[in-house]
C-alpha positions, 0 to 999 in steps of 0.5 A, a space after each residue: 189789872 190796869 195794863 203798864 202799857 199806859 204807864 210806858 207810853 206816859 213815861 216815853 213822853 216825859 223822859 228827855 230823848 236826846 243826847 248821853 244822859 237821856 240815853 242812859 235814863 232811858 236805858 235804865 227806865 225801859 230795862 223790863 220793869 215790871 211796872 209794880 209800885 206805879 200800878 199800885 198808884 193806879 190801883 190804890 186810886 182806882 179803889 178809892 173810886 178815882 180815874 186812874 188817869 188822874 193818878 198816872 203822873 205820880 205813878 211815872 214819878 214813884 217809877 222814876 225814882 224807884 229806877 233812880 235808887 236802883 241805879 245807885 244801889 248797883 254802884 261799885 260803892 253799894 251793891 257792886 252788881 253787874 246785872 239787872 234785869 238781865 242786862 248789864 247794870 247802867 254804870 256798866 254800860 255807861 260808866 259810873 259818872 253817867 250811872 250817877 248822873 243818870 240817877 240824879 236826873 230822874 230824882 229830879 224829873 220825879 219831882 218836876 212831873 209831881 210839881 207840874 201836875 200834882 204837888 199835893 203828893 210831893 211831900 208823900 213821895 220825898 217821905 218814902 224816898 227818904 225811908 229808902 235812902 236810910 233803909 240803904 244805910 242800915 243795909 250798909 252796915 250790916 254787911 258782914 255782921 250778924 244781926 237780930 229779926 228787928 234789925 233785918 225787919 226795919 231795914 226792909 220797911 224802909 228799903 222795900 216796903 216805904 216805897 210800896 207804902 207811899 204809892 198806894 198812900 199817894 193814889 189814895 191821896 189823890 182819890 181824895 180818899 177818907 183817913 181810913 181807906 188810907 190806914 187800910 192800903 198802908 198796913 196792905 202795902 206794909 204786909 205787902 213790901 215785906 212778902 216782897 223782899 222776904 220772896 226776893 231773899 228767898 228767889 236768891 237762894 233757890 232760883 238761877 242767874 238766867 231766870 232772875 236776871 241778875 247774880 244769884 245768891 248775890 246777898 250771901 256772896 255780900 254777907 248780906 242778911 237774909 230772912 233764909 240766913 237769918 231763919 232758914 228757908 222753910 220759915 222764911 217762905 212761912 213768914 212770906 205766906 203770913 205777911 201775904 195774908 195780912 196784906 189780902 186782910 187789910 183789904 176787906 174794907 174795899 169788898 170786892 173792889 180789891 180784887 186786883 189788888 189782891 192779885 197783886 200780892 199773890 203774884 209778889 210771893 208767887 212770882 219766880 223772878 
């Protein structure tokens, strides 16, 4: 599987190095993320026959956008989280004002990287981000309310799956992939995103703060709708497994070349944090 070290090295080159804003940007980008989405960009490009380095700038842009959304999600006006990946969240370290600006700067830098290196995928990333924002709005509006499965499903198709879909589509587009391959990867990413979110909801119930790196049972405390809360733990686990199977099944077109993407799906549902 593609190692995240190359992504980290590139992120280090792209990020500013001096000043309070740069410090805040770097704090969140290098806070211990798995590089899940940028690895998907690179692996999607590879499975479609491209050299992975062609997709490296776009992979970095996706990670910057993802980090931007996490900084803003953690703010008191949003999820009001004190911990992220076992460390104090950005606004706890730098204050709300600098945290907001760090997120804004990461967003802007991401699109500057695309403009400089691969402008053909800027629209794809923008579309994914707009869906994430829409999903966050729906999530906030649902807090403390009883919502059905269809509404919960829609929230996470937008909030979680959309950026994962954009990640693989960006890699495929940069590789000049056929429409058939892009469609297959999009289906893979959609099911992967849902499996990832359901697993996240399950871990919030069954895991501990020291393992998660963030407060456990935070969703319950915030009166958020979750898959275990709506379906029960066993049915939520079965649904995660179903989306995992559908994700893997979407990759048949790629044959043995999809081995790493299958491994990513396995890790997404088998993780402990």
